C-alpha positions, 0 to 999 in steps of 0.5 A: 681780431675780436680779442684783446692781446697781451704782448710782453716786450722784449727790450734788448741791448747787445742781445740781452734783455734789459728794462729801464725807466723813461728810456734810460737807466737800463738794467740787464734781466737775462736772455731774450730767447729764454724770456720769450719762451716762457711768455710763449708757454704762459699764453702770451698772444704775441711778443715784440722784440726791440733792439732799443740802442741799435739806431742810437749806436748806428747799427743794425738789429742784433740778428743772432738774438732774433734768430734765437728768440724766434726759435724759442717761441710759438707765437708771432714776434714783431722786431724793431730796432735799426731797421732802415731799409726794405732789405732790413725788413726782408731779412727779418721776415725771412728769419721768421719775424711776423712783423717789423717795427719802424721808428726813426727811419720813417721820420727821416724818410716817410716814403719808406712806409709806402714802399714797405707796405707795398712790398710786404703788406700793411699787416707786416708794417708796425710804426712805433711812435715814441712820444713826450709831452710838449704843450706847444704842439697841437696835440700836446705830444711830440715824436722823439726818435733814436731811442728817445734821445732826439726830439723831432718837432713832429706832432704825434697825432699828425705823424700817426695820421700820415703814417696810417695814410702811407700804409702802416698796419698797426701803431705802437705808441710809447710814452717816454714820460710814462715808460718804466714808471708803472704809473699807468699808460698815457691814456690821452696820447694813446686814445688820440692816435687811435681816434685819429687813425682808425688802425690798431693801436698797441698801448705801451709805456707805464703799466704798473697794475691790472687796472692799467691794462683795462684803462688802456683798452677801455679808455685808450681804445687800444687793441693790445697792451704791451707789458714789460716791468710787470711781467718781467719782474713777476708782478702778475702772470699772463693768465692773471692779466687775461683773467682780470680783463675777461672778468671786466668784460674784455674779450681775451683768448686764454691759454698757456700754463699758469706760471710766474713769468720772470725773465 
């Protein structure tokens, strides 16, 4: 892929669009299908739909919300949250998801990545790596799971390398420390995972300005940027994000109608 992607993130709880800070203080923002349709029309390259409380609540992905979102959009959708088996993956792909995002389950059972890649192809498998700062670990970043509620003691770079070696096609690292702060992505963490694995990385957590998007790509070596607050609250349109990157020399694919994206 020779262009960099803008990917709005639809965090959901109980089938409703939400946004928090540092993975907590979730505020409801509306219907994810309606938001997804607006982003699709506005020129977003892809969408990520994350049922962020599914694992913590011990349940599967809220399927009805996924179905509605798939039906409302015309761009690829990655779905994550509560996915723990090949059958879960198969069901979501059959519903129309382009890819699935696995987070907690592979940490418990790394062989799930091998089996999923063999069954569905690496290009369908995204490994979400939620991290928090931990100076005691070699990279300085620790993997957390279950919506950020459970530290694992795993070094984020070491886990990313293992996931890539087992067949992950893409990494989705999110800094719990930066999430929702609008202070910028965790560039050192993003770059460390990109450099260590050589597979596509989607920067996530903390975008607050157009410059932050550029930094994630130019300094963090991300192939795509996940956006939430700056899109949901109408700070910038998808087109403004892409035009800024284009003007800084980043290849993007323009498209869609110029409008304010607001969930």
